[in-house]
VEXDREN-2710 file (C-alpha; in Angstrom, 1 decimal):
% VEXDREN-2710
k/r/px/py/pz
1/UNK/-70.2/28.6/80.4
2/UNK/-67.6/30.0/77.9
3/UNK/-67.6/28.9/74.3
4/UNK/-64.8/27.3/72.8
5/UNK/-63.4/28.3/69.0
6/UNK/-60.6/25.7/68.0
7/UNK/-58.6/26.6/64.9
8/UNK/-56.8/23.7/63.0
9/UNK/-54.5/23.8/59.9
10/UNK/-54.5/21.4/57.1
11/UNK/-52.1/20.7/53.8
12/UNK/-49.2/23.1/54.8
13/UNK/-48.3/25.2/57.4
14/UNK/-48.0/29.2/57.7
15/UNK/-51.7/29.3/55.8
16/UNK/-52.6/32.0/58.6
17/UNK/-54.0/29.7/61.6
18/UNK/-53.0/32.5/63.8
19/UNK/-54.3/35.6/61.9
20/UNK/-57.4/33.6/61.4
21/UNK/-58.0/33.3/65.1
22/UNK/-56.8/36.8/65.9
23/UNK/-59.2/37.9/63.3
24/UNK/-62.0/36.0/64.9
25/UNK/-61.3/37.4/68.3
26/UNK/-61.7/40.9/67.2
27/UNK/-64.6/40.0/65.1
28/UNK/-66.6/38.6/68.5
29/UNK/-64.9/41.6/70.9
30/UNK/-66.3/44.0/68.5
31/UNK/-69.8/42.5/69.0
32/UNK/-69.4/43.3/73.1
33/UNK/-68.3/39.9/74.0
34/UNK/-65.1/38.8/76.7
35/UNK/-62.7/37.2/74.7
36/UNK/-59.4/35.3/75.4
37/UNK/-57.2/33.3/73.1
38/UNK/-54.4/30.5/73.4
39/UNK/-52.1/28.5/71.3
40/UNK/-51.2/25.0/71.7
41/UNK/-47.7/24.4/70.7
42/UNK/-47.0/20.6/69.9
43/UNK/-43.0/21.1/70.1
44/UNK/-41.2/19.4/73.2
45/UNK/-39.6/22.7/74.5
46/UNK/-41.1/23.8/77.5
47/UNK/-41.3/27.3/75.7
48/UNK/-39.6/29.0/72.9
49/UNK/-37.2/30.8/74.9
50/UNK/-33.9/29.0/73.8
51/UNK/-35.0/28.7/70.1
52/UNK/-33.0/29.8/67.4
53/UNK/-34.5/32.4/66.0
54/UNK/-33.8/31.3/62.7
55/UNK/-36.4/28.6/63.2
56/UNK/-38.9/29.4/65.5
57/UNK/-38.8/33.7/64.7
58/UNK/-39.2/36.1/67.7
59/UNK/-40.0/35.0/71.2
60/UNK/-43.2/37.0/72.3
61/UNK/-43.1/38.4/76.4
62/UNK/-46.1/38.4/78.2
63/UNK/-46.6/40.8/81.3
64/UNK/-46.4/38.1/83.9
65/UNK/-42.9/37.2/82.0
66/UNK/-43.5/33.6/80.1
67/UNK/-41.8/33.6/76.6
68/UNK/-44.2/32.7/74.4
69/UNK/-45.0/32.0/70.2
70/UNK/-45.2/35.0/68.0
71/UNK/-48.9/34.1/67.2
72/UNK/-49.4/35.3/71.0
73/UNK/-48.2/38.6/69.7
74/UNK/-51.1/39.0/66.9
75/UNK/-53.5/37.8/69.1
76/UNK/-53.0/40.9/71.5
77/UNK/-52.5/43.4/68.8
78/UNK/-56.0/42.3/67.0
79/UNK/-58.1/41.9/70.2
80/UNK/-56.1/44.4/72.4
81/UNK/-56.3/42.4/75.4
82/UNK/-52.9/41.4/77.2
83/UNK/-52.3/37.5/77.7
84/UNK/-50.7/35.5/80.3
85/UNK/-48.5/32.2/80.4
86/UNK/-51.8/30.0/80.2
87/UNK/-52.3/31.3/76.8
88/UNK/-49.4/29.2/75.8
89/UNK/-49.4/25.7/76.0
90/UNK/-46.6/23.3/74.6
91/UNK/-46.2/19.4/74.5
92/UNK/-42.7/20.4/76.7
93/UNK/-44.6/22.0/79.3
94/UNK/-47.9/19.3/79.4
95/UNK/-45.4/16.5/79.7
96/UNK/-43.3/18.0/82.4
97/UNK/-46.2/18.8/84.6
98/UNK/-47.8/15.6/84.6
99/UNK/-44.3/13.8/84.9
100/UNK/-43.8/15.7/87.8
101/UNK/-47.6/15.1/89.4
102/UNK/-46.2/11.4/88.8
103/UNK/-42.9/11.6/90.7
104/UNK/-45.1/13.3/93.5
105/UNK/-47.2/10.1/93.6
106/UNK/-50.6/12.0/92.7
107/UNK/-51.5/9.3/90.1
108/UNK/-51.8/6.6/93.2
109/UNK/-50.0/4.1/91.2
110/UNK/-51.5/4.0/87.9
111/UNK/-49.9/3.4/84.5
112/UNK/-49.3/7.1/83.3
113/UNK/-50.8/7.3/79.9
114/UNK/-51.4/9.9/77.0
115/UNK/-54.9/8.8/77.3
116/UNK/-56.3/10.0/80.1
117/UNK/-53.5/11.7/81.7
118/UNK/-51.8/14.0/78.9
119/UNK/-55.4/14.7/77.5
120/UNK/-56.9/15.7/80.9
121/UNK/-53.7/17.8/81.8
122/UNK/-54.7/19.6/78.4
123/UNK/-58.0/19.9/78.6
124/UNK/-57.2/21.6/82.1
125/UNK/-55.2/23.7/80.5
126/UNK/-57.7/24.8/77.9
127/UNK/-60.5/25.3/80.9
128/UNK/-58.4/27.4/82.9
129/UNK/-58.3/30.5/80.7
130/UNK/-61.9/30.4/80.1
131/UNK/-62.9/32.0/83.8
132/UNK/-63.6/35.2/82.9
133/UNK/-64.4/35.0/79.0
134/UNK/-67.2/34.5/76.8
135/UNK/-65.4/32.9/74.3
136/UNK/-61.9/30.9/74.2
137/UNK/-60.2/31.0/70.9
138/UNK/-57.7/28.1/70.8
139/UNK/-55.3/27.4/67.8
140/UNK/-53.8/24.4/67.4
141/UNK/-50.2/24.6/66.6
142/UNK/-49.1/22.0/63.5
143/UNK/-50.7/20.4/60.5
144/UNK/-53.5/17.9/61.0
145/UNK/-51.6/14.7/60.0
146/UNK/-48.5/16.0/62.2
147/UNK/-47.8/12.9/64.9
148/UNK/-46.7/16.0/67.4
149/UNK/-50.4/17.2/67.5
150/UNK/-52.2/13.9/67.7
151/UNK/-52.4/14.6/71.8
152/UNK/-53.9/18.1/71.2
153/UNK/-56.4/16.9/68.5
154/UNK/-57.8/13.9/70.8
155/UNK/-58.1/16.4/73.7
156/UNK/-60.3/19.0/71.9
157/UNK/-62.3/16.1/70.6
158/UNK/-63.0/15.1/74.2
159/UNK/-63.8/18.4/75.6
160/UNK/-66.2/18.9/73.0
161/UNK/-68.2/15.5/74.4
162/UNK/-67.6/16.9/78.0
163/UNK/-68.8/20.0/77.9
164/UNK/-71.5/19.6/75.0
165/UNK/-71.7/20.4/71.2
166/UNK/-73.3/23.6/71.4
167/UNK/-70.3/25.3/73.1
168/UNK/-67.7/24.5/70.8
169/UNK/-66.7/25.2/67.3
170/UNK/-64.3/23.5/65.1
171/UNK/-63.0/26.0/62.4
172/UNK/-60.3/24.4/59.7
173/UNK/-57.8/26.4/57.9
174/UNK/-56.8/24.7/54.3
175/UNK/-55.5/25.5/51.2
176/UNK/-56.7/25.6/48.1
177/UNK/-54.6/25.7/45.3
178/UNK/-54.2/26.9/42.3
179/UNK/-53.1/25.2/39.7
180/UNK/-51.4/27.3/36.7
181/UNK/-51.3/25.0/33.5
182/UNK/-54.9/23.6/34.2
183/UNK/-56.5/27.0/35.4
184/UNK/-58.0/25.7/38.3
185/UNK/-58.8/25.9/41.9
186/UNK/-58.0/22.3/43.6
187/UNK/-60.0/21.3/46.1
188/UNK/-58.3/17.7/46.4
189/UNK/-55.8/18.7/49.3
190/UNK/-58.7/20.1/51.5
191/UNK/-60.9/17.4/50.7
192/UNK/-57.8/15.3/52.2
193/UNK/-57.3/17.4/55.1
194/UNK/-60.7/17.3/56.4
195/UNK/-60.9/13.0/55.6
196/UNK/-57.7/13.1/58.0
197/UNK/-59.6/15.3/60.8
198/UNK/-63.0/13.1/60.5
199/UNK/-60.7/9.9/61.2
200/UNK/-59.5/11.7/64.3
201/UNK/-63.4/12.0/65.6
202/UNK/-63.4/15.8/64.5
203/UNK/-66.0/17.0/62.3
204/UNK/-65.0/20.8/61.3
205/UNK/-68.1/23.3/61.6
206/UNK/-66.1/26.0/59.3
207/UNK/-63.3/25.6/56.6
208/UNK/-61.4/28.8/55.8
209/UNK/-60.3/28.5/52.2
210/UNK/-56.6/29.7/52.0
211/UNK/-56.1/30.7/48.2
212/UNK/-54.3/33.3/46.1
213/UNK/-58.2/34.2/44.4
214/UNK/-61.2/34.3/45.7
215/UNK/-63.4/31.0/45.3
216/UNK/-66.5/30.7/43.5
217/UNK/-69.8/30.1/44.7
218/UNK/-70.0/26.6/42.8
219/UNK/-66.6/25.8/44.3
220/UNK/-67.9/26.5/47.8
221/UNK/-71.1/24.1/47.2
222/UNK/-68.2/21.2/46.1
223/UNK/-66.4/22.0/49.1
224/UNK/-69.6/21.8/51.1
225/UNK/-71.1/18.5/49.9
226/UNK/-67.7/16.6/50.0
227/UNK/-66.6/17.5/53.5
228/UNK/-70.2/17.7/55.1
229/UNK/-69.9/21.4/56.2
230/UNK/-72.4/23.8/55.8
231/UNK/-72.1/26.4/52.5
232/UNK/-72.3/28.7/55.1
233/UNK/-69.2/27.8/56.7
234/UNK/-67.1/27.6/53.6
235/UNK/-65.3/30.7/53.9
236/UNK/-63.2/32.4/51.0
237/UNK/-60.1/34.0/52.6
238/UNK/-57.8/35.0/49.7
239/UNK/-54.5/37.1/50.3
240/UNK/-55.1/40.5/51.8
241/UNK/-53.4/43.6/50.9
242/UNK/-52.7/44.0/54.9
243/UNK/-53.1/41.6/57.5
244/UNK/-55.1/43.9/59.0
245/UNK/-57.8/43.8/56.4
246/UNK/-58.4/40.1/57.0
247/UNK/-60.8/40.8/59.8
248/UNK/-63.2/42.5/57.1
249/UNK/-62.6/39.7/54.8
250/UNK/-63.7/37.1/57.0
251/UNK/-66.5/39.4/58.2
252/UNK/-67.9/40.1/54.3
253/UNK/-67.6/36.2/54.3
254/UNK/-69.9/35.9/57.4
255/UNK/-67.8/33.8/59.3
256/UNK/-68.5/35.8/62.4
257/UNK/-72.5/35.7/61.7
258/UNK/-72.5/32.2/61.3
259/UNK/-70.3/31.6/64.1
260/UNK/-72.4/33.3/66.5
261/UNK/-75.7/31.7/65.1
262/UNK/-73.8/28.1/65.6
263/UNK/-72.5/28.9/69.2
264/UNK/-76.4/30.5/70.4
265/UNK/-74.4/33.5/71.4
266/UNK/-77.1/35.6/69.6
267/UNK/-79.1/37.1/72.6
268/UNK/-75.9/37.8/74.1
269/UNK/-73.9/39.9/71.9
270/UNK/-74.8/42.6/69.4
271/UNK/-76.1/41.6/66.0
272/UNK/-73.2/43.4/64.2
273/UNK/-69.8/44.2/65.4
274/UNK/-68.5/47.7/65.2
275/UNK/-65.9/47.9/62.6
276/UNK/-65.7/51.9/62.2
277/UNK/-62.6/52.4/63.7
278/UNK/-60.9/49.1/62.3
279/UNK/-62.2/50.3/58.6
280/UNK/-60.7/53.4/59.3
281/UNK/-57.7/51.9/60.4
282/UNK/-57.2/49.9/57.0
283/UNK/-58.6/52.7/54.7
284/UNK/-54.9/54.7/56.1
285/UNK/-53.0/51.5/55.4
286/UNK/-54.2/51.3/52.0
287/UNK/-53.8/54.9/51.2
288/UNK/-50.3/56.4/53.0
289/UNK/-49.6/60.3/52.1
290/UNK/-45.9/59.1/51.6
291/UNK/-43.2/56.6/52.6
292/UNK/-40.2/56.5/55.4
293/UNK/-37.5/54.1/55.1
294/UNK/-36.0/53.0/58.3
295/UNK/-32.9/50.6/58.6
296/UNK/-33.6/47.9/60.9
297/UNK/-30.1/46.6/61.6
298/UNK/-30.0/43.1/63.3
299/UNK/-28.2/39.4/62.4
300/UNK/-31.2/37.8/62.1
301/UNK/-32.8/39.4/58.9
302/UNK/-33.2/36.1/56.5
303/UNK/-36.2/35.4/58.6
304/UNK/-38.3/38.6/59.0
305/UNK/-40.4/37.0/61.6
306/UNK/-37.6/37.1/64.1
307/UNK/-38.2/40.8/64.4
308/UNK/-42.3/40.5/63.7
309/UNK/-43.4/42.6/67.0
310/UNK/-40.4/45.3/65.8
311/UNK/-42.3/45.5/62.2
312/UNK/-45.5/45.6/63.4
313/UNK/-44.8/48.1/65.8
314/UNK/-43.3/50.3/62.9
315/UNK/-46.3/49.7/60.7
316/UNK/-48.7/51.1/63.8
317/UNK/-46.5/54.0/64.0
318/UNK/-46.7/54.8/60.4
319/UNK/-50.4/54.5/60.5
320/UNK/-51.0/57.2/63.3
321/UNK/-49.0/59.3/61.0
322/UNK/-50.2/58.2/57.8
323/UNK/-47.2/56.9/56.2
324/UNK/-46.2/53.5/54.8
325/UNK/-42.8/52.6/56.4
326/UNK/-40.8/50.8/54.6
327/UNK/-38.2/48.6/56.5
328/UNK/-34.8/48.1/55.1
329/UNK/-33.5/45.1/55.9
330/UNK/-29.8/45.5/57.3
331/UNK/-27.4/43.1/58.4
332/UNK/-25.3/44.0/61.2
333/UNK/-22.3/41.8/60.4
334/UNK/-22.2/43.8/56.8
335/UNK/-21.6/47.1/58.6
336/UNK/-18.6/46.1/60.0
337/UNK/-17.0/46.6/56.7
338/UNK/-17.0/50.6/56.1
339/UNK/-18.1/50.1/52.5
340/UNK/-21.2/48.2/53.5
341/UNK/-22.4/51.4/55.6
342/UNK/-23.4/53.2/52.5
343/UNK/-27.0/51.8/52.7
344/UNK/-27.5/53.8/55.8
345/UNK/-27.4/57.2/54.0
346/UNK/-30.3/56.0/52.1
347/UNK/-32.7/56.0/54.9
348/UNK/-34.8/58.4/57.0
349/UNK/-34.1/56.7/60.6
350/UNK/-32.3/54.0/62.3
351/UNK/-33.6/51.2/64.4
352/UNK/-31.5/48.3/66.5
353/UNK/-33.6/45.9/67.9
354/UNK/-32.8/43.1/70.5
355/UNK/-30.4/40.3/70.3
356/UNK/-27.9/38.1/72.1
357/UNK/-24.6/36.7/71.2
358/UNK/-21.4/38.9/70.0
359/UNK/-21.9/38.3/65.8
360/UNK/-22.7/41.6/64.2
361/UNK/-22.6/43.5/67.6
362/UNK/-19.5/45.6/66.0
363/UNK/-22.0/46.4/62.9
364/UNK/-24.8/47.6/65.5
365/UNK/-22.2/50.0/67.2
366/UNK/-21.4/51.5/64.1
367/UNK/-24.8/51.7/63.2
368/UNK/-25.7/54.0/66.5
369/UNK/-22.7/56.1/65.7
370/UNK/-23.8/56.9/62.4
371/UNK/-27.0/57.6/63.4
372/UNK/-25.6/60.1/66.4
373/UNK/-23.0/61.8/63.9
374/UNK/-25.5/62.3/61.1
375/UNK/-28.4/63.2/63.1
376/UNK/-30.6/60.5/61.7
377/UNK/-33.7/59.6/64.1
378/UNK/-32.5/56.6/66.4
379/UNK/-34.3/54.4/68.3
380/UNK/-32.6/51.4/70.4
381/UNK/-34.1/48.3/72.0
382/UNK/-32.9/46.0/74.5
383/UNK/-29.3/45.1/72.9
384/UNK/-29.9/48.2/70.9
385/UNK/-29.6/50.5/73.7
386/UNK/-26.8/48.5/75.1
387/UNK/-24.9/49.2/71.7
388/UNK/-25.5/52.9/71.7
389/UNK/-24.1/53.1/75.3
390/UNK/-21.1/51.3/74.1
391/UNK/-20.6/53.7/70.9
392/UNK/-21.0/57.1/73.3
393/UNK/-18.5/55.4/75.9
394/UNK/-15.8/55.0/73.2
395/UNK/-16.1/57.8/71.2
396/UNK/-17.8/60.7/73.1
397/UNK/-16.5/59.4/76.9
398/UNK/-13.2/58.5/76.1
399/UNK/-13.5/55.3/77.2
400/UNK/-11.3/53.3/74.6
401/UNK/-12.0/49.4/74.5
402/UNK/-15.3/49.8/76.2
403/UNK/-17.6/47.4/75.8
404/UNK/-20.4/44.6/77.1
405/UNK/-18.7/41.9/79.3
406/UNK/-21.1/39.8/77.5
407/UNK/-18.9/40.2/74.7
408/UNK/-15.8/40.8/76.1
409/UNK/-15.3/39.3/79.8
410/UNK/-11.7/41.4/79.6
411/UNK/-12.6/44.9/78.3
412/UNK/-11.0/47.4/80.4
413/UNK/-14.2/49.6/80.5
414/UNK/-17.6/47.3/81.0
415/UNK/-20.1/49.8/80.8
416/UNK/-22.7/47.0/79.9
417/UNK/-22.6/44.5/82.8
418/UNK/-24.8/41.3/83.9
419/UNK/-27.5/41.7/86.4
420/UNK/-26.1/41.4/89.9
421/UNK/-28.8/38.3/90.3
422/UNK/-27.9/36.9/87.3
423/UNK/-24.3/36.0/88.4
424/UNK/-23.8/32.3/89.1
425/UNK/-27.0/31.2/86.9
426/UNK/-26.1/28.3/84.6
427/UNK/-29.5/27.0/83.6
428/UNK/-30.7/28.7/80.2
429/UNK/-34.5/28.5/81.1
430/UNK/-36.4/30.7/83.6
431/UNK/-33.3/32.9/84.3
432/UNK/-33.5/36.2/82.9
433/UNK/-35.4/39.3/83.4
434/UNK/-38.5/38.7/82.2
435/UNK/-42.1/40.4/82.2
436/UNK/-43.3/44.1/83.3
437/UNK/-41.8/46.3/85.3
438/UNK/-41.7/50.1/86.3
439/UNK/-39.9/52.6/85.1
440/UNK/-39.4/56.5/86.4
441/UNK/-39.0/58.7/83.8
442/UNK/-37.0/62.2/84.1
443/UNK/-39.0/65.7/83.9
444/UNK/-38.4/67.4/80.5
445/UNK/-36.8/64.4/78.7
446/UNK/-37.7/63.2/75.3
447/UNK/-39.3/59.8/77.2
448/UNK/-41.3/62.0/79.1
449/UNK/-42.6/64.1/76.5
450/UNK/-43.6/60.6/74.4
451/UNK/-45.8/58.9/77.2
452/UNK/-46.8/62.2/79.2
453/UNK/-46.1/60.4/82.7
454/UNK/-43.7/59.7/84.7
455/UNK/-44.1/56.4/86.0
456/UNK/-44.6/53.8/83.1
457/UNK/-44.4/49.8/83.0
458/UNK/-42.7/48.0/80.1
459/UNK/-41.7/44.3/79.0
460/UNK/-38.2/43.4/79.5
461/UNK/-36.3/40.2/78.1
462/UNK/-32.3/40.4/79.4
463/UNK/-29.5/39.4/81.3
464/UNK/-27.1/42.5/81.1
465/UNK/-27.8/46.2/82.0
466/UNK/-25.9/49.5/82.1
467/UNK/-23.0/49.4/84.5
468/UNK/-23.2/51.6/87.4
469/UNK/-20.1/52.3/87.7
470/UNK/-19.9/54.4/84.4
471/UNK/-23.0/56.2/84.8
472/UNK/-21.5/59.4/85.5
473/UNK/-19.1/59.6/83.1
474/UNK/-21.8/58.8/80.6
475/UNK/-23.6/61.7/81.8
476/UNK/-20.6/64.1/81.9
477/UNK/-20.4/62.9/78.3
478/UNK/-23.8/64.4/77.4
479/UNK/-25.8/61.1/77.5
480/UNK/-29.0/61.7/79.5
481/UNK/-30.0/58.6/81.6
482/UNK/-34.1/59.5/81.4
483/UNK/-35.3/56.5/82.9
484/UNK/-34.5/54.4/85.7
485/UNK/-36.1/51.6/87.9
486/UNK/-37.9/53.3/90.4
487/UNK/-35.0/52.7/93.1
488/UNK/-32.7/54.4/90.6
489/UNK/-30.5/51.2/90.3
490/UNK/-31.2/50.1/86.9
491/UNK/-31.0/52.0/83.5
492/UNK/-34.1/51.7/81.6
493/UNK/-33.8/54.8/78.8
494/UNK/-31.3/56.7/77.5
495/UNK/-31.5/59.6/75.3
496/UNK/-29.4/62.7/73.4
497/UNK/-30.8/65.6/74.2
498/UNK/-28.9/67.8/71.5
499/UNK/-29.6/65.0/68.8
500/UNK/-33.2/65.6/66.9
501/UNK/-34.4/62.0/68.2
502/UNK/-32.2/59.6/69.7
503/UNK/-33.5/57.4/72.1
504/UNK/-32.8/53.9/73.6
505/UNK/-34.8/51.6/75.9
506/UNK/-33.5/48.4/77.9
507/UNK/-37.1/46.8/77.7
508/UNK/-39.2/45.7/74.6
509/UNK/-41.7/48.6/73.6
510/UNK/-42.5/46.6/70.5
511/UNK/-44.7/44.1/72.5
512/UNK/-47.4/46.9/73.6
513/UNK/-47.9/48.3/70.4
514/UNK/-51.7/48.3/69.0
515/UNK/-52.8/48.9/65.6
516/UNK/-55.1/51.9/66.9
517/UNK/-52.6/52.9/69.5
518/UNK/-49.2/52.7/68.8
519/UNK/-46.5/52.6/71.0
520/UNK/-45.6/56.1/72.1
521/UNK/-41.7/55.5/71.4
522/UNK/-42.4/54.3/68.1
523/UNK/-45.1/56.8/67.4
524/UNK/-42.6/59.7/68.0
525/UNK/-39.6/57.9/66.3
526/UNK/-41.4/57.5/63.3
527/UNK/-42.6/61.4/63.7
528/UNK/-39.0/62.0/63.9
529/UNK/-38.6/60.1/60.9
530/UNK/-41.1/61.9/58.7
531/UNK/-39.8/65.1/59.6
532/UNK/-36.1/64.2/58.7
533/UNK/-37.3/62.8/55.6
534/UNK/-39.7/65.8/54.7
535/UNK/-36.9/68.3/55.4
536/UNK/-34.3/66.5/53.4
537/UNK/-36.7/66.4/50.4
538/UNK/-37.1/70.2/50.9
539/UNK/-33.6/70.7/51.0
540/UNK/-32.8/68.5/47.7
541/UNK/-35.6/70.3/45.8
542/UNK/-33.9/73.5/46.6
543/UNK/-30.7/72.4/45.3
544/UNK/-32.0/71.4/42.1
545/UNK/-33.8/74.4/42.1
546/UNK/-30.3/76.2/42.6
547/UNK/-28.6/74.0/40.1
548/UNK/-31.3/75.0/37.8
549/UNK/-30.6/78.7/38.6
550/UNK/-26.7/78.4/38.0
551/UNK/-26.3/79.1/41.9
552/UNK/-24.6/75.6/42.4
553/UNK/-24.6/73.7/45.7
554/UNK/-23.3/74.6/48.9
555/UNK/-21.2/71.4/49.5
556/UNK/-23.0/70.9/52.9
557/UNK/-24.6/67.6/53.9
558/UNK/-28.7/68.0/54.9
559/UNK/-27.7/67.1/58.2
560/UNK/-25.5/69.9/58.6
561/UNK/-27.8/72.7/57.4
562/UNK/-30.6/73.0/60.0
563/UNK/-32.6/71.5/63.1
564/UNK/-34.9/69.1/62.3
565/UNK/-38.6/70.9/63.0
566/UNK/-41.3/68.2/64.1
567/UNK/-44.1/67.5/61.5
568/UNK/-47.8/68.3/62.4
569/UNK/-49.7/64.9/63.3
570/UNK/-53.2/64.2/64.1
571/UNK/-54.6/64.4/67.7
572/UNK/-53.2/61.6/70.2
573/UNK/-55.6/58.7/71.0
574/UNK/-56.0/58.3/74.8
575/UNK/-54.4/55.0/75.6
576/UNK/-57.0/52.1/76.5
577/UNK/-58.1/52.8/80.0
578/UNK/-56.5/50.7/82.6
579/UNK/-55.9/50.8/86.2
580/UNK/-52.2/52.1/87.5
581/UNK/-51.1/50.3/90.6
582/UNK/-50.8/52.8/93.4
583/UNK/-48.3/55.0/93.6
584/UNK/-46.8/56.2/96.8
585/UNK/-43.6/57.2/98.8
586/UNK/-42.0/54.0/98.6
587/UNK/-41.7/54.9/94.7
588/UNK/-39.3/57.8/95.1
589/UNK/-36.0/57.2/92.9
590/UNK/-33.0/56.6/95.0
591/UNK/-29.8/57.9/93.3
592/UNK/-27.7/54.8/93.8
593/UNK/-24.3/55.5/92.4
594/UNK/-21.8/52.6/93.0
595/UNK/-18.0/53.4/93.4
596/UNK/-16.8/55.7/90.0
597/UNK/-14.4/53.3/87.5
598/UNK/-10.6/55.1/87.9
599/UNK/-11.0/56.5/84.2
600/UNK/-9.8/59.3/82.2
601/UNK/-11.7/62.0/81.7
602/UNK/-14.0/62.3/78.7
603/UNK/-12.1/63.4/75.4
604/UNK/-14.8/66.3/74.9
605/UNK/-18.2/66.7/76.0
606/UNK/-21.2/66.9/73.0
607/UNK/-21.5/70.6/72.0
608/UNK/-24.2/70.1/69.0
609/UNK/-26.9/72.7/69.1
610/UNK/-29.9/71.4/70.7
611/UNK/-32.4/69.9/68.1
612/UNK/-36.5/70.4/68.4
613/UNK/-38.3/67.9/70.3
614/UNK/-41.0/65.9/68.2
615/UNK/-44.5/66.4/69.3
616/UNK/-45.7/65.2/72.9
617/UNK/-47.8/61.8/73.2
618/UNK/-50.7/61.2/74.9
619/UNK/-50.9/59.7/78.6
620/UNK/-49.6/56.8/80.2
621/UNK/-49.0/53.7/78.0
622/UNK/-51.4/50.7/79.2
623/UNK/-50.2/50.4/82.5
624/UNK/-51.0/46.8/84.0
625/UNK/-54.1/46.0/86.6
626/UNK/-53.2/45.8/90.2
627/UNK/-52.6/41.9/89.4
628/UNK/-50.3/42.4/87.1
629/UNK/-48.0/44.8/88.6
630/UNK/-44.5/43.7/89.4
631/UNK/-44.8/40.7/91.7
632/UNK/-44.9/38.4/89.3
633/UNK/-42.5/35.6/89.3
634/UNK/-39.6/35.4/86.8
635/UNK/-40.2/32.5/84.8
636/UNK/-38.7/32.4/81.5
637/UNK/-35.9/30.7/79.1
638/UNK/-33.7/32.8/77.0
639/UNK/-30.1/32.1/75.6
640/UNK/-27.0/32.0/78.1
641/UNK/-23.4/33.9/77.8
642/UNK/-21.9/32.2/75.0
643/UNK/-25.4/30.5/73.5
644/UNK/-26.1/33.3/71.0
645/UNK/-22.7/33.5/69.5
646/UNK/-23.5/30.2/67.8
647/UNK/-27.2/31.8/66.2
END
């Protein structure tokens, strides 16, 4: 029988329950245990797909097409396992299931109540994910004392009774604030939080004390006495230099050892976790050799969590190259003003992430234009690809007024258009193209150099695609459609071969990046940014030397002087082994070209000298197992036409 660890939170939100749970998962997996994770969220939305990013942060997408809470991203990154639909449970999903069962008459006329019907459904969801795991770590969202969380807390209390106390461990994350005037850490908020938890029938087995400084042994004894928890279970968790140092902090405090003994897992796992690779990772994080600046051009930048997976994927690529990636938060709305674009002159790379709605789109188009013209490394994600295509259609292919039909239904050249199966869709929930889909990559492309494979799998979240009517015009303008769906109908990757590094994908590569195994596109994107920064730095040093020698400057921009040379990098790490779906003749690429639009010929094709490719990557990036190949049901919520305009 699987063991269950439940992580709850007290006093305040955003204390790091998700990171604590993910860190525990990493420590237990490092001992050789099979670990899976789950999030119980108290909001009534069925899933976070239709939520405003300013309220909830990013929407994380799993392989099987479920839109989930961003904490699942932390889970996957820390335990390096793919999670699925059952890993995210919301109050809305629970009530929808129970009400549907009642309508079908499955309760045989019973009065449907929170206890037992709602709590039974919650317990069933928890037990469902435990089938192939030694340990299930479940985070209970919200804060103890919130009315919304009560059914979940009651369900986990009952579960301990149902499966036995030796199989359940309660870990409570609580705030121990420092009061400046008195110069003391105060335990009273934690005492009240534990008292509230105990009033609901749950006695914590461990308390993770979140502080801005380590707590003393005396303070641990005080919390132990007043909260009736073993001293071994009182864990000091001060703010860490990096979130990836948290597993090491918890291990040094002995939490994983205490947990293993409490759950009687001693004979089923290694006596100590193997943390050598993780310690080396944290060492690289804390000692980068240089810094690179990346402009992240988005419209939700006032809440960085809206782009959490993107910033983490950038950081992972930085770890690989041993550089510190500084994200320059750039409001796309501001870039619509030409005077505000000076910020782009200060960065080493430009990234346009996904999004919905027309607000700020013209600023993103201008950012793509800047990166193309100034030969700055560029990565576009989902909407970022669409903005790059719009920019090239307007300014290189001669399609004046080119746009997406999402933003301008009357555009003369809708180079981005609604997916055919999206036409007539009315509901916002469960209607986008969601989840893992295959992509066939063209030989000799930068994408192939990054992936080192011709068939890859990536997670999607979109309604609009490159319009096939304009594919030939775009290709004549110099745009390479280097990745398509296996049948050739959908454009997945575009790139410019005569640019140092200009690549965009219709999918979301950030969801598959890991700290010790960065995503190939992010890895080579940051590699190109490092090359750009080093070349520009060398040119500036030469100019300063020339000025000192009285030779003056030649007046040319660094981008006009010479193509960028790739930097050398450490040996590529092999991706985590996984079985790729079988390949066969049915996967051949079909060259599907719909009727060409009646458009004028492009003004001119791009004639810039070709740049150098960044270093080639290692093999296929984590293809799915056979059971998670492209046969999943499309089930997700998302912003509909016009909905994002209000966000």
